[in-house]
C-alpha positions in Angstrom: 1.2 -18.5 0.8 1.7 -16.5 4.1 -1.3 -15.2 5.6 -0.7 -11.7 7.5 -2.7 -9.3 9.3 -2.8 -5.6 9.2 -1.6 -3.3 11.1 1.9 -4.7 10.3 4.2 -5.4 13.4 7.8 -5.4 13.1 7.9 -9.3 13.4 5.7 -9.7 10.7 7.5 -7.6 8.8 11.0 -9.1 9.5 9.6 -12.7 8.6 8.7 -11.6 4.8 11.4 -12.1 2.3 11.2 -10.9 -1.3 9.0 -13.2 -3.4 7.0 -14.4 -0.6 3.4 -14.5 -1.5 1.1 -13.1 0.8 -2.6 -13.2 1.6 -3.3 -9.5 3.0 -6.3 -9.4 5.6 -7.3 -6.5 7.3 -7.7 -2.6 7.5 -5.5 -0.9 4.2 -5.7 2.9 3.2 -6.1 3.2 -0.3 -4.5 6.5 -1.8 -2.4 8.0 -4.7 -0.2 10.6 -5.3 -2.3 13.5 -4.9 -3.4 12.2 -1.2 0.2 11.3 -1.0 1.4 14.8 -1.3 -1.5 16.4 1.4 -0.4 13.5 3.7 3.0 14.8 3.5 2.5 18.7 3.6 0.7 17.7 6.9 3.8 16.1 8.3 5.8 18.8 7.5 3.7 21.7 9.1 3.7 19.0 12.1 -0.3 18.7 11.8 -2.5 15.5 12.5 -3.1 13.3 9.8 -6.2 12.0 8.7 -5.1 8.3 8.9 -3.3 6.6 12.0 0.3 5.7 10.0 1.7 3.4 12.9 1.8 -0.1 11.3 -0.4 0.9 8.3 -0.5 -0.4 4.7 -1.3 2.1 1.8 -2.6 0.8 -1.5 -1.9 2.9 -4.3 -5.5 2.5 -6.0 -7.9 4.7 -7.6 -10.9 2.6 -7.6 -13.8 2.9 -10.4 -17.2 3.4 -8.8 -18.9 0.4 -7.5 -21.4 -1.4 -9.4 -25.1 -1.6 -7.6 -24.6 -3.6 -4.7 -20.9 -4.0 -5.1 -18.6 -2.8 -2.5 -16.2 -1.2 -5.0 -15.6 -1.0 -8.3 -12.4 -2.6 -10.2 -9.5 -1.6 -7.5 -5.8 -2.4 -9.5 -2.7 -1.1 -8.5 -1.3 2.3 -9.6 2.2 2.2 -10.7 4.2 2.7 -7.4 7.2 4.9 -8.6 4.4 7.8 -8.7 4.7 7.7 -4.9 8.1 7.6 -4.4 8.9 11.0 -3.4 6.6 10.7 -0.7 7.2 7.1 0.5 10.4 7.8 2.5 8.5 10.8 4.5 5.3 8.5 5.1 7.7 5.6 6.1 9.2 7.4 8.5 6.2 8.5 10.3 5.0 5.3 11.2 4.0 3.7 7.5 4.8 -0.3 7.4 3.7 -1.8 3.9 2.6 -0.2 0.6 1.0 -2.2 -2.3 1.8 -1.2 -6.2 3.1 -2.2 -9.0 6.5 -1.9 -10.6 9.6 -0.5 -9.2 10.8 1.5 -6.2 13.6 4.0 -6.6 16.8 4.1 -4.4 15.6 6.5 -1.7 12.7 4.4 -1.2 14.4 0.8 -1.0 16.7 2.8 1.5 13.7 3.6 3.7 12.2 0.2 3.7 15.3 -0.8 5.5 15.6 2.0 8.0 12.4 1.8 8.8 11.7 -1.8 8.8 9.0 -1.7 6.3 7.9 -3.9 3.0 6.6 -3.3 -0.3 3.9 -5.5 -2.0 3.3 -6.2 -5.9 -0.3 -6.7 -6.9 -1.0 -7.9 -10.3 -1.8 -5.0 -12.8 -4.7 -5.6 -15.3 -6.7 -7.6 -12.3 -8.5 -4.7 -10.7 -11.9 -6.4 -11.4 -10.4 -9.9 -9.5 -8.8 -8.0 -6.8 -11.6 -5.9 -6.2 -13.2 -9.3 -5.1 -10.7 -9.5 -1.5 -12.0 -6.0 -0.7 -15.0 -6.8 2.0 -15.7 -2.7 2.7 -14.7 0.2 1.6 -15.2 4.0 3.1 -13.8 7.3 2.0 -12.4 8.6 5.0 -10.4 11.9 3.9 -9.9 14.3 1.0 -13.6 13.4 -0.8 -12.9 16.2 -3.2 -10.2 14.2 -5.2 -12.9 11.5 -6.0 -11.2 8.3 -7.1 -8.0 9.6 -5.3 -9.8 10.4 -2.1 -8.4 8.4 0.8 -10.6 5.3 1.4 -10.5 2.6 4.6 -10.6 -0.8 2.7 -11.1 -3.9 4.7 -9.5 -6.9 2.8 -10.3 -10.8 3.4 -7.0 -12.7 1.6 -5.9 -10.2 -0.4 -3.2 -11.7 -2.8 0.2 -10.0 -3.5 4.0 -10.9 -3.7 6.6 -9.2 -1.1 8.3 -7.1 -3.9 10.6 -5.4 -1.5 11.3 -6.8 1.9 13.3 -5.0 4.8 16.2 -6.7 4.2 17.1 -4.4 1.0 16.2 -7.7 -1.3 13.8 -7.3 -4.4 12.0 -9.4 -6.6 12.5 -8.0 -9.8 16.6 -8.0 -9.2 16.1 -11.8 -8.1 13.8 -12.5 -11.4 16.2 -10.7 -13.6 19.2 -12.6 -12.5 
């Protein structure tokens, strides 16, 4: 398992290959489609974003409320395809990684190559387990979206697989073949 730290650099991204198991540590932003839409609208308007995208990773997650004494509730990945229309815009603006589950479309895969970025897969259905790798969580934007608000998460050895690398390879195709 490769240990990687956010923010991601081009050097780290180029070292990752489809199918690699990784343990991600550092700051990651939680956001789903409603937040993605707002971020893309701000980019289109040339306005400042509420989070820094340069080298950033976004986790497609809408966590459940935290139990008393817990940092966060269940935090399993959302279907990545729901963000396909927004991801190329965010990648062009500096985003370097995404965490979700399932397939990405051709436009996203092309943008991963063009902007030297990577998409990680997390295990769906394991939200309670994955929440154990989140050591802090703070809402930083769009609180009105509830569970879909943007949260700043600090991860410690969060397990994921490189689903799509910056070279155009994808683990789904490789496993199928």
